C-alpha positions in Angstrom: 0.0 -0.1 -0.1 2.1 3.0 -1.4 1.3 6.4 -3.0 4.1 6.8 -4.8 2.1 7.6 -8.3 1.9 11.5 -8.7 -1.2 13.8 -9.9 -0.4 17.3 -11.2 -2.1 20.3 -9.6 -0.4 23.3 -11.7 3.1 22.9 -10.4 2.6 20.7 -7.5 2.9 16.8 -7.8 0.3 15.3 -5.6 -0.6 11.6 -4.2 -3.7 10.3 -5.5 -5.1 10.3 -2.1 -4.9 13.4 0.0 -4.8 13.5 3.8 -7.6 15.6 5.7 -6.3 17.4 8.4 -9.7 18.2 10.0 -9.5 15.8 12.6 -5.9 17.3 13.8 -6.4 19.0 17.1 -10.0 17.7 17.5 -10.4 14.1 17.4 -6.9 13.3 17.5 -4.6 14.7 20.0 -1.2 15.9 18.8 0.7 12.9 19.5 -1.8 10.6 17.6 -1.8 13.3 14.6 2.0 12.9 14.6 1.6 9.2 14.3 -1.0 9.4 11.4 0.8 11.9 9.7 4.0 9.7 9.9 2.1 6.6 8.7 0.7 8.8 5.6 4.2 10.1 4.9 5.7 7.0 5.3 3.7 4.9 2.7 4.4 7.4 0.0 1.4 10.2 0.6 2.6 13.8 0.1 -0.8 16.0 0.5 -2.0 17.2 3.8 -5.2 19.4 3.7 -6.3 21.6 6.2 -7.9 25.1 6.9 -7.6 27.8 9.3 -11.0 27.8 10.8 -10.3 24.0 12.1 -11.6 23.4 14.4 -13.3 26.3 15.8 -16.1 24.7 16.3 -15.0 22.4 19.4 -15.3 24.3 22.9 -12.4 25.7 23.8 -10.7 25.8 20.5 -10.6 29.2 18.6 -9.5 27.8 15.0 -5.9 27.0 13.8 -5.6 24.0 15.9 -5.1 22.0 13.0 -2.7 24.4 11.4 -0.5 24.3 14.7 -0.3 20.6 14.6 0.5 20.1 11.2 3.0 23.2 12.0 4.7 21.3 15.2 5.0 18.1 13.2 6.6 19.9 10.2 9.1 21.3 12.8 9.7 18.0 14.4 10.6 16.4 11.1 12.8 18.9 9.4 13.0 20.8 6.1 13.6 17.3 4.1 9.9 16.6 5.1 8.6 20.0 4.3 10.2 19.8 0.9 8.8 16.4 0.3 5.0 17.5 1.1 2.4 19.6 -0.1 0.2 21.7 2.3 -2.8 22.9 1.4 -4.8 25.3 3.6 -7.9 27.7 3.2 -9.0 31.1 4.3 -12.0 32.9 4.7 -13.6 31.6 7.5 -11.6 31.8 10.6 -13.5 33.7 13.3 -10.6 36.3 13.4 -10.5 36.6 9.6 -13.8 36.1 8.3 -14.6 37.2 4.4 -12.3 37.5 1.5 -11.6 41.4 2.2 -7.9 42.1 0.8 -6.7 43.1 4.4 -8.4 40.0 5.9 -7.3 37.6 3.3 -3.7 38.7 3.5 -3.9 38.8 7.7 -5.3 35.1 7.2 -2.3 34.1 5.1 0.3 35.5 7.7 -1.7 33.8 10.5 -1.7 30.5 8.6 2.3 30.7 7.9 2.9 31.4 11.3 0.9 28.3 12.3 2.1 26.0 10.1 5.8 27.2 10.6 6.5 27.3 6.7 7.3 30.1 4.8 5.0 29.2 1.7 1.5 27.6 1.6 1.5 25.2 -1.4 -2.2 25.4 -2.4 -4.0 28.0 -0.9 -8.0 27.9 -1.0 -10.7 30.4 -0.9 -12.4 28.4 1.6 -16.2 30.2 1.4 -17.4 32.9 -1.1 -17.5 36.5 -0.1 -19.9 38.0 -2.5 -19.5 41.4 -0.6 -15.9 41.3 -2.5 -15.5 41.6 -6.1 -14.0 38.2 -7.7 -11.0 40.8 -9.3 -10.0 41.7 -6.2 -10.2 38.4 -4.4 -7.7 37.2 -7.4 -5.8 40.2 -7.4 -5.2 39.7 -3.7 -4.2 36.2 -4.1 -2.0 37.0 -7.1 -0.4 39.4 -4.7 0.6 36.5 -2.5 1.6 34.3 -5.0 3.9 37.2 -6.4 5.5 37.5 -2.9 6.2 34.0 -2.8 4.1 33.2 0.2 1.7 30.9 -2.1 2.6 28.5 -4.9 -1.0 27.9 -6.0 -4.5 29.0 -5.8 -8.0 27.3 -5.4 -11.3 27.5 -4.6 -13.7 25.5 -2.5 -17.6 26.3 -1.9 -17.7 28.8 -4.6 -20.6 28.8 -7.3 -20.4 28.1 -10.7 -21.1 31.6 -11.9 -18.4 33.1 -9.3 -15.8 30.5 -10.4 -16.4 31.4 -14.0 -16.1 35.0 -13.3 -12.8 34.3 -11.3 -11.4 32.7 -13.9 -12.2 35.2 -16.5 -10.7 37.8 -14.1 -7.7 35.7 -14.2 -7.0 35.4 -17.5 -7.7 39.2 -18.8 -5.5 40.7 -16.2 -2.8 37.8 -16.5 -3.2 37.0 -12.8 -2.7 33.8 -10.8 -5.1 31.6 -11.9 -7.4 28.6 -9.8 -5.4 25.4 -10.8 -8.0 23.2 -8.5 -11.5 23.1 -7.1 -12.5 21.6 -3.8 -16.3 20.5 -3.9 -18.4 18.4 -1.4 -18.7 15.2 -3.3 -19.5 11.6 -2.6 -21.6 8.7 -3.3 -24.4 9.8 -1.5 -23.8 13.8 -2.1 -23.5 14.4 -5.8 -26.0 16.8 -6.9 -23.9 20.2 -5.6 -20.8 19.0 -7.9 -22.2 17.0 -10.7 -23.4 19.4 -13.2 -22.6 22.9 -13.8 -19.4 23.1 -11.7 -17.9 19.5 -13.1 -18.6 21.4 -16.8 -16.6 23.9 -15.3 -13.8 21.9 -13.8 -13.6 20.0 -17.0 -13.3 22.8 -19.7 -11.1 24.7 -17.8 -8.6 21.6 -16.6 -8.9 22.0 -12.8 -8.0 19.5 -10.8 -10.6 18.5 -8.0 -10.1 17.3 -4.8 -13.4 16.3 -3.1 -14.1 16.9 0.5 -16.3 14.6 3.1 -15.3 12.1 0.6 -16.5 9.4 3.2 -19.7 11.4 4.3 -18.8 12.0 7.7 -17.7 8.3 8.1 -21.2 6.9 6.7 -19.6 5.3 3.4 -17.1 3.4 5.6 -19.8 0.7 6.4 -19.8 1.1 10.2 -23.2 2.7 10.1 -25.8 -0.5 9.8 -29.9 -0.7 9.7 -31.2 -1.7 12.9 -27.5 -1.4 14.8 -26.4 0.8 17.4 -24.4 4.1 15.7 -21.0 4.0 16.5 -19.8 7.0 19.0 -18.0 9.8 17.2 -18.1 13.7 16.7 -19.8 13.0 13.2 -22.2 10.5 13.9 -25.1 12.3 13.7 -24.4 13.1 10.1 -23.9 9.7 9.1 -26.9 8.8 10.7 -28.9 11.1 8.6 -27.6 9.3 5.0 -28.4 5.7 7.3 -32.0 7.0 7.4 -32.8 7.3 3.8 -33.4 4.5 0.8 -30.3 6.0 -1.1 -28.2 5.4 1.7 -29.5 1.8 2.2 -29.2 1.0 -1.3 -25.5 2.9 -1.5 -24.5 0.9 1.6 -25.7 -2.7 0.1 -23.9 -1.8 -3.0 -20.4 -0.9 -1.1 -20.7 -4.0 0.7 -21.4 -5.7 -2.3 -18.1 -5.0 -4.0 -16.2 -4.7 -1.0 -16.4 -8.6 -0.5 -16.1 -9.2 -3.9 -12.6 -7.8 -3.8 -11.7 -8.5 0.1 -11.7 -5.2 0.9 -13.0 -2.4 2.9 -16.4 -0.3 2.0 -14.3 3.0 2.5 -11.5 1.7 0.0 -14.4 1.0 -2.5 -16.0 4.2 -1.7 -13.1 6.0 -2.4 -12.0 4.3 -5.5 -15.5 5.2 -7.3 -14.9 8.8 -6.3 -11.3 8.7 -7.6 -12.6 7.3 -11.0 -15.1 9.9 -11.6 -14.2 12.4 -14.3 -12.3 15.3 -13.5 -11.5 13.9 -9.9 -7.7 14.2 -9.2 -7.9 12.8 -5.9 -10.3 12.5 -2.9 -9.6 13.7 0.5 -10.1 11.4 3.6 -9.1 11.7 7.1 -8.1 9.3 9.9 -8.4 9.8 13.5 -6.1 7.0 14.1 -3.2 5.1 12.3 -5.2 2.4 12.0 -7.8 3.4 9.9 -5.3 4.5 7.3 -4.8 1.0 5.3 -8.4 1.3 4.0 -7.6 5.0 2.9 -4.4 3.8 1.4 -5.7 1.2 -0.2 -7.6 3.1 -2.8 -5.4 3.9 -5.7 -4.7 -0.4 -5.6 -8.5 -0.8 -6.2 -9.4 -0.9 -10.0 -13.2 -1.1 -10.1 -14.7 -3.0 -13.1 -17.4 -0.8 -15.4 -19.8 -3.2 -13.8 -19.2 -2.4 -10.4 -18.8 1.6 -11.1 -22.4 1.3 -12.5 -23.6 -0.8 -9.6 -22.8 2.1 -7.2 -23.4 4.9 -9.4 -27.1 3.8 -10.1 -27.6 2.8 -6.1 -26.5 6.6 -5.6 -29.0 8.1 -8.2 
């Protein structure tokens, strides 16, 4: 189970599975987070995704906890590790830096760099749109950060098709930094937001696509079963909502059938389905403990047949 192959995002070479950092400083403490990061990179993985707001929703946290843990890990492992990993983070939703006004975005970037203990962010996302700011102004600020060497590539998450199109046009017309990637909410039980105009834009504009919630808050791991007690966890309520729907139960049955045929886990199958979708570059998935990593790391080695892909796609329709 190695992630040695690479996908291209702008000037960045990334592994086919991205490690989500939302759990660091939340459901994974610092030593456990270090163990997960070591196991992921030790298996050839090289891209870590986080955001400045992670995990402000937890009582006692303020945001930036995940970046701080990752920064401590980078400092402990040294420059050789930093040079071999791709760090992606997001701005626009931290309690101290809400929105995408130029001064806000610049301050958010400085704080992320400080917490991450690095001199550059490899892939910098606008986390949520701020429609009070013209797209040309947002792109202009991001371009400045690129020119200053603080950011290598820029990307967008949770952006409407209209604003994404306008942003790309602003970059092209002014010769400014251009979004190279899109991070949408996309998985087997949440397809409607991405499949359509956003996917068409990503394909037309050659954007890399890195879906978040790839395992639907744990539902697609197969831990949640009809008539069985739900596992305890910070995201159990969200996962249970999928279980309560006919669609969720159809997907779960299809996942189990395909997983059993391959002798693998439902999580691996769910991620493999996502990775096989047109325009998807690499799914993002998180692990609270090193024991949860093998199912994620197995994704690139699982090749689903066209019949299996059709079964899963139909079940999730």
